[in-house]
C-alpha positions as a printed Julia matrix, in Angstrom:
250×3 Matrix{Float64}:
 76.34  152.21   91.65
 77.72  153.81   88.33
 75.66  152.14   85.59
 73.73  155.41   85.16
 71.08  154.55   82.55
 69.04  152.09   84.77
 70.28  153.4    88.07
 68.45  156.77   87.44
 65.25  154.99   86.55
 65.33  152.41   89.31
 66.18  155.17   91.9
 63.1   157.35   91.03
 64.22  159.92   88.53
 61.13  159.28   86.75
 59.22  160.11   89.8
 60.97  163.56   89.61
 59.93  164.0    86.0
 63.58  164.18   84.87
 63.35  161.39   82.31
 60.99  161.99   79.33
 61.68  158.9    77.38
 63.33  155.5    77.82
 67.05  155.22   77.04
 67.78  154.23   73.47
 68.51  150.41   73.06
 72.07  150.09   71.65
 72.81  147.54   69.07
 72.74  144.27   70.76
 75.85  141.88   70.67
 75.55  138.66   68.7
 77.29  136.72   71.4
 75.88  133.15   71.71
 73.32  132.39   74.39
 75.9   130.36   76.31
 78.3   133.27   76.42
 75.61  135.57   77.68
 74.65  133.14   80.38
 78.28  132.87   81.43
 78.57  136.66   81.74
 75.32  136.87   83.72
 76.32  134.28   86.07
 79.81  136.07   86.35
 78.27  139.47   87.04
 75.28  138.75   89.47
 74.55  136.86   92.72
 71.57  134.79   93.78
 69.45  137.04   95.89
 66.23  136.41   97.82
 66.31  139.69   99.67
 63.23  141.05   98.15
 59.34  140.73   98.29
 59.23  137.29   96.86
 61.89  135.36   98.82
 60.45  132.12   97.66
 61.79  133.05   94.18
 65.59  133.46   94.34
 66.91  135.43   91.39
 70.27  136.24   89.68
 70.54  139.97   90.37
 73.09  142.79   90.37
 73.75  143.87   93.92
 76.2   145.94   95.71
 78.15  142.91   96.22
 78.83  142.55   92.6
 81.71  144.32   90.96
 79.58  145.45   88.07
 77.57  147.59   90.43
 80.57  149.83   90.9
 81.57  150.06   87.14
 80.67  152.61   84.65
 78.64  152.04   81.46
 81.88  151.67   79.44
 83.03  149.01   81.63
 79.99  146.97   81.58
 79.52  143.8    79.21
 75.8   144.58   79.13
 73.82  147.37   77.49
 71.18  148.73   80.01
 70.82  145.45   82.02
 67.4   146.25   83.46
 66.92  142.52   83.97
 69.57  142.59   86.64
 67.38  144.62   89.05
 64.12  143.53   90.72
 62.17  146.78   90.22
 59.78  147.71   92.87
 56.51  147.55   90.68
 57.82  144.11   89.49
 58.18  142.99   93.02
 54.79  143.95   93.89
 53.35  142.32   90.85
 55.07  138.94   91.4
 53.99  139.03   95.16
 50.4   139.71   94.07
 50.51  136.84   91.83
 51.92  134.48   94.52
 49.39  135.65   97.04
 46.44  135.34   94.59
 46.7   132.09   92.73
 43.32  132.27   91.16
 44.36  135.15   89.01
 46.67  132.87   86.84
 45.71  129.35   87.68
 44.61  127.53   84.56
 45.14  130.65   82.59
 47.26  131.72   79.64
 49.67  134.58   80.67
 51.68  137.2    78.88
 54.26  139.0    80.87
 55.34  142.13   78.98
 58.81  143.56   79.82
 59.45  140.43   81.83
 63.1   141.37   82.89
 64.4   139.13   85.37
 61.28  136.91   84.99
 59.84  136.93   88.41
 56.17  137.59   87.41
 56.44  134.8    84.83
 58.0   132.45   87.44
 55.26  133.23   90.07
 52.67  132.58   87.32
 54.16  129.14   86.57
 54.4   128.32   90.3
 50.75  129.07   90.72
 49.52  126.85   87.98
 49.07  129.05   84.84
 48.41  126.76   81.9
 50.75  128.67   79.69
 53.39  131.66   80.38
 54.86  133.76   77.66
 57.71  135.96   78.85
 58.28  138.95   76.61
 61.2   141.37   76.55
 62.89  143.13   73.71
 66.3   142.46   75.28
 67.64  139.05   74.24
 69.98  139.12   77.18
 66.98  139.37   79.41
 65.53  136.15   78.05
 68.89  134.4    79.0
 68.72  135.92   82.51
 65.07  134.72   82.64
 66.04  131.03   81.59
 68.75  131.1    84.41
 66.16  132.28   86.86
 63.81  129.57   85.81
 66.42  126.94   86.29
 67.22  128.32   89.61
 63.4   127.88   90.66
 63.03  124.54   88.82
 60.39  125.83   86.51
 60.1   126.69   82.79
 57.98  129.26   80.76
 56.11  127.93   77.75
 57.3   130.61   75.42
 59.86  133.46   75.21
 59.64  136.38   72.88
 61.8   139.42   72.1
 59.3   140.98   69.77
 57.96  144.53   70.66
 54.28  143.42   71.15
 52.98  146.71   72.45
 50.32  148.1    70.24
 49.92  144.92   68.13
 47.38  142.14   68.03
 48.12  139.29   70.18
 47.09  135.61   70.63
 43.34  135.59   71.35
 43.88  132.67   73.55
 45.72  134.79   76.16
 43.66  135.48   79.28
 46.0   137.71   81.52
 48.42  140.37   80.62
 51.14  141.53   83.17
 52.95  144.71   83.18
 55.69  144.83   85.69
 57.14  148.38   86.3
 57.29  149.38   82.62
 55.45  152.67   83.07
 58.7   154.39   84.02
 58.7   156.76   81.01
 56.31  158.91   79.2
 56.68  157.1    75.75
 55.78  153.72   77.37
 52.96  154.98   79.28
 51.41  156.52   76.23
 51.91  153.35   74.1
 50.53  151.1    76.66
 47.56  153.36   77.47
 46.72  153.3    73.73
 46.89  149.55   73.63
 44.71  148.88   76.73
 41.3   149.45   74.87
 42.29  146.78   72.4
 43.31  144.46   75.18
 39.98  145.13   76.93
 38.02  144.53   73.71
 39.64  141.17   73.54
 38.54  140.31   77.16
 41.93  140.28   78.64
 42.57  140.85   82.32
 45.39  143.45   82.65
 47.48  143.94   85.82
 49.93  146.85   86.24
 52.79  146.66   88.93
 53.97  150.17   89.74
 55.53  152.08   92.65
 53.81  155.36   91.97
 55.87  156.77   89.18
 54.95  160.2    87.94
 53.83  159.15   84.46
 51.19  156.73   85.79
 50.12  159.1    88.62
 49.45  162.06   86.27
 48.06  160.08   83.29
 44.26  159.72   82.51
 44.89  155.98   82.48
 44.85  156.1    86.19
 41.13  156.76   86.21
 40.68  153.32   84.5
 42.59  151.45   87.31
 41.49  149.74   90.35
 44.1   149.1    93.11
 44.16  145.44   93.94
 47.35  145.1    96.08
 49.7   147.14   98.07
 52.94  146.04   99.71
 55.52  147.86  101.76
 58.9   147.7   100.08
 61.73  145.77  101.77
 64.68  147.7   103.06
 66.98  146.71   99.97
 64.41  148.04   97.59
 63.99  151.18   99.64
 67.88  151.77   99.38
 67.77  151.25   95.62
 64.57  153.22   94.79
 64.71  156.59   96.57
 61.26  158.05   97.12
 59.36  154.87   96.65
 57.98  153.35   99.8
 55.29  150.95   98.44
 54.72  148.72   95.51
 51.07  148.61   93.93
 49.29  146.49   91.58
 46.44  147.97   89.57
 43.92  146.19   87.47
 42.46  147.79   84.44
 38.62  148.0    84.82
 36.1   148.43   82.0
């Protein structure tokens, strides 16, 4: 795979401490939503070869031509949504296996990417699900994945919510594989005390990235789920063998 910006992160460069901050987000195109959806469909395939096979997703796989192209040949800027990251897989699997976590609850999925955790929450009876990702193209991918799974989320948001006050009615906050860089880990760790003070349950999906393993935040986490990564995820994420879900404890 030649799309270096996200390939390096997904394949464990963060684990090796070689990535100090997330890649800069380039100016996003003003293409209409329908054009982004057309491009997503043309450059992905439907895959269920992951920890949540009951949730098929439009993903970038080795069978897709874009997998073999360089950044300058891609119609997308850093298409993180095109990959089902290991921490996100574990988080969605956890939600599916533990319906009481979200059933009847209002859920906010931060860095929702392909939308698997949001979709899992809807499937398990969440009363409301907000999918949040700063990339508008990710929102189009999420909508396509919702359609593929015959569900819909209540709200989508491309605002950067981290560090800000959020709706007091929210019950559960999900972070799927977002602690892949030092900057994000710091921002989220500084936000968590506010979320706790508001009575939110906070769950973090992560495969054991360096920035979480070595951060003081780890002392405030309780492991609630562990899953062996499937073979496809092992090939795409060198060095990660498992996906974990952690709950923030008071």
